[in-house]
N, C-alpha and C positions, 0 to 999 in steps of 0.2 A: 403550566406545571404538568408534569407527567408522573405516572406512578412508577414504582420500582419495577413492577412487572413489565411495563412498557420499555424501560431501560434494558431489562434483561433480554428482551426480544431482539435487540441489536447485538449480533454475535461479533464481537471485536476480539481478534486473536493476534498473537505475535508470530511473525514468520521471518525467515532469513532470505534476503535477496540472493538468488543463485546465479542470475544472469540479468544483464541490463544492456540495452542497445538504443542508439539514437532512433527517433521516430520522426524523420523529416517530412513524412506525408501528412502529419497532423496539422490541423488549422492553426493551432498555437504550439510553440515549441514544447516538446514533450520527450519523455524517455519511456521505452517499453521495458517492463519489469516482469521477471519470473520470480515468484516468492514461494518458498517452501514452508508450509505450515505443519509438516510432519503428519503422522498418524492417518486418520480417516480423511482429512482434508487434502493432504498432499500438496503438490505444486500448482499454483494458480497464476494466471497472467493478469497484468494491469497496465494501464497507460497513465503516466503522471506528469503534470506540468511543473516540473521541479528543476528545470535547466538553469535557473538563476544561481542556485547554490550547489548543484551537484553535477558530476559527470558520470557517465555509465561506469567507467572503470572504478571509481571510488565507492560506488554503491554496492558492489558485490561483496557479500559477507556481512552487510549491515542488517541489524534486526529492526523491523518496523511493525507498527500496528496497522491493522486493516479490518474493515467490515467484510466478513466472508459470507453473509447470508442475504445480500442484495441479488436480484436477478442479473445475469450477465448482460452487458451493454456493448453494442457495436460502436467502436470509436475508430473511424477510418477503416483501415484494414485489420485492426486488432479487436478481438473480442475480449473486453475487459471483464474479468470474472470476480474481482475484488476491488474495493475502494481503499487505497492506501491513504492513511490519515496524516494530516499536517496542520500547522497553524501559520497564519501570516506573520511575516516580520514587519518592521516599521514601514517598509515600502510596499507591502502587500504581496511579497513573494513567499512561496511555500517553504516552510521548514518542517521536515519530517518528524513524526513522533515515534519514539521507540524507547525500550527500557534502558535505564542507565547502567545496568549490569547484565551480563549474559543470562538468558533464561531459556528453558526448553521451548522449542518451536511448538506452536499449537496452543500455548497457554491462553486462557480466556481472561479478558479484562474484567475486573470486578471492583 
């Protein structure tokens, strides 16, 4: 069990994918993402193993949830600045999490 304060420490925000490219250099199939969180956070990069259900072309314009307060992490040649969130489908492949209706970029999950 964690406290509400511990939950609040994880900064999960909504952002819009502005750019997506294949990441063939990754050890596991992945896509490079640029996500705009607006305001003070701005655009951040990430690498996501989401190739089972998504192509780079269909991701642009999609809103996703991501943890924005983890330290950056080097993934191959990409410095991943945020952790885009998803849940596994029945086969264990990632399905992205995002709002069901359009919302302003930068909104904090609560």
